C-alpha positions, 0 to 999 in steps of 0.5 A: 801875433796880432792882439786887439787894443780898442774898438769904439763907435762914433757919430759921424759929423763935422762937429764931432771930429774934434771929439774923436781926435780928443778920444784918440789922444786920451786913449793913446796916452793910456796906451803909451803911444808915440805922440807922432803915431797919435798925430798921424792917426788923428790926421788920417781920421780927420781927412778920411771922415771929412771926405766921407761927409763930402763925397758919399752918396748916402753919408755914413751916420756912424764910424767905428774905429778898430785898433790892433797891435803886432810886434812891428806895427799898429793896424787900424780899421775905420768902418762906416755905414754909408754907401760904398765909395766906388771911386775912392781908391782911384782918387786916393792913388791919383791925389798929389800934394800941390807944388804951390801952397794952398789951404783946401782940397788936400785931404786925399793927397795928404792921406796918399802921402802918409799911408804906407799901405791900405785897403778899402773893402765892403764887408758885412759890417760896412765899408772898411778902410784899413791901414797900418802905421809902423812902429819906428824906433823911438828917438829919445825925447828932449825938452828944450827951454830958452827965452831966446827964440833964436837960441831955441831954433838953433838948438832945434836945427842941431838936434831935430834929426836924431831926437824928438824935441819939445820946445818952450820959451819959458820955464813955467810952460815947461813945468806945466808940460811935464805934469802930463808928459815925460822926456829923457833929458832937459836942456835949459837956459839958466837966466830967464825971466819969471823962473830961472833955470835953477828954480825950474830944476827945483820945481821939477825935482818935486814931481816924484815921477821926474825927480831923477830927470837929467838936466843940462844947463846952458849959459853965457854967464862965466861967473864962478858963483853961477857955476857953483850954484849949478853944481849944488843942484846936482845937475848932470852937465853945464855948457857955456854958449856959444855951443857947437854941435859936436860938443852938444851931441857928446854931452847929451849922449854921455848924460843919457848913457849915465842916466840909463846906467843909473836906472839899470842899477836902481832896477837891479837893486830894487828887484832884489827886494821884490819877492817873487810872485807866488805862481804855478810851477811848471807842472801837470795836473788834472781838473775834473776830466781835463789835463792841464799843463803849465809852463812859465819863464821867468817865474817873476815877470810881467806875466802872471798866472794863478788858479782859484777853486770856487765853492761850486767846484768850478776852477778859474785860471787867470793868465795875465800880461802887464803891458811894459817890460822890466822892473815896472812890468814885474812890480805892476804884475805883482800888484795886479795878482794881489788885487785879483786874489783880494777879489777871490778872498772877498768871495767874487768868483764870477768871471764877468764880475771880476773883469768888470771890477778890474776894468773899473780899477784900471780905468780910474788909475791916473797913469798907464796900468793896462794889462792883457788878461784871460780867464779860463773857467772850467766847469764840472762837466769839463766845459771850458769858457774863455774870457779874453781881454787882448791876450793872443788868440788861443790855439785849438788843435785837432788831428785834421785842423788847427785854428786860432780863436779870435773872440775877445773883450776890449782891452781893460781900462780903456773905457769905463764900461765894457761888454763881457762875453765868453766862448765855450769849448767842449774838447774832443778826445783828440783836441787840445787848447793852448793859451799863451802870452805874446812871448809864445804866440809872438807870431801865428804859426805857419801852415807847416808848423800847424801841421806839425803840431797836429801830427803830435800826440795831444800830450806833447803838443804843449812841449812842442810849442814851448820848445819852439819859443825858447829863442824868443827873448820875452816873458813867456806863459803857456797853458795847455788843456786836453781831455785826460785819457780814461784809466782802464780797469784791470 
């Protein structure tokens, strides 16, 4: 299932390309993008926009960058308001990287070499250049530190095929990098000028987010006092130079495996002390003239669900999904449900104001706390208004037709200001509306599946959707809404 990440407009000038790249870098950090994907997008943006500025007959004054995510890839579209570039696709397909090194006129060749697939079309919104970047299986990131450039290059040559590497020649540089980045393991020399490996390990341990970061020390020092000092720092392993590839790989994998096992044990221990969130049980109930069904599994997960009855007799149903998994998602999901309840207790019952305050709070956090959220507002006359921030599109089902409803608000927390608009629904007697997290709508239903659900009674469509998702290993939340049948008089 595709769901939106961001949509941002920029002024298109050569001078502004640097600011566009910086914006992408900042937003992708909040979204926990793989750095490789961020760099690839920045390169595509730079080269494509440079070519627009050079070759469009009427140059675009603005571009709009749109990003969506599916389970296996990121989808990007660059819209511009210049003239349609008729020769673009032919020139891009024919562009080849030169055999001899050169310093210019390589933009289209670079694009052709890194794009797996793309489309260039004329739309109502402008010229649209659309492409995908696949989510490759993330390799573990290692931080390597050694004041010897030859030793750093040697380690990189051994490890670069199977790991993402960040290299520094001084501990101070590595310590500064760790303030804004993370890695799975540090491999560092012991004897270095300015700050030796022991002092570096102590400084890293003072950063709460890296206090358990595993370390492997490297040294050519055979002195027993050095080995004793290393053991007192509770490092994970100690290797003597010269180092061979087989030994290095064996130690790295052993340390990473031990660290993952420790993390799993700590998560399990902590989870026993986190109270389950107070959420709706799987049930059926009536709200005004609407029948509402809830399904959720597991009950204590990154998904969350709560209802609130307003003083003016409206009802608000909040469905959320904290981006992430495991204990972190569960803990943060619990935190956001408490925050939203606090807003309700303060008398805030406007969906627009709720979303504005949530966006401000998430935007101001210093680390990634992004959530997908949907607010379902039910009026006394059974009008339904949906405010969707990056949750999967709701599915509206009738006897003859079913359709995903694509309107949405941008992902909360990415921008300081957001535009909030809802979509209204009045259900007919045979229609049903289905709202779900990505554990249910991981992929859009096929035409055959949509036909099958249309053939179901409106009262059983929710059960059909729920049972169809049982093999998906993910947190799942499903809300089904349809008109309650009138009670006939005897």
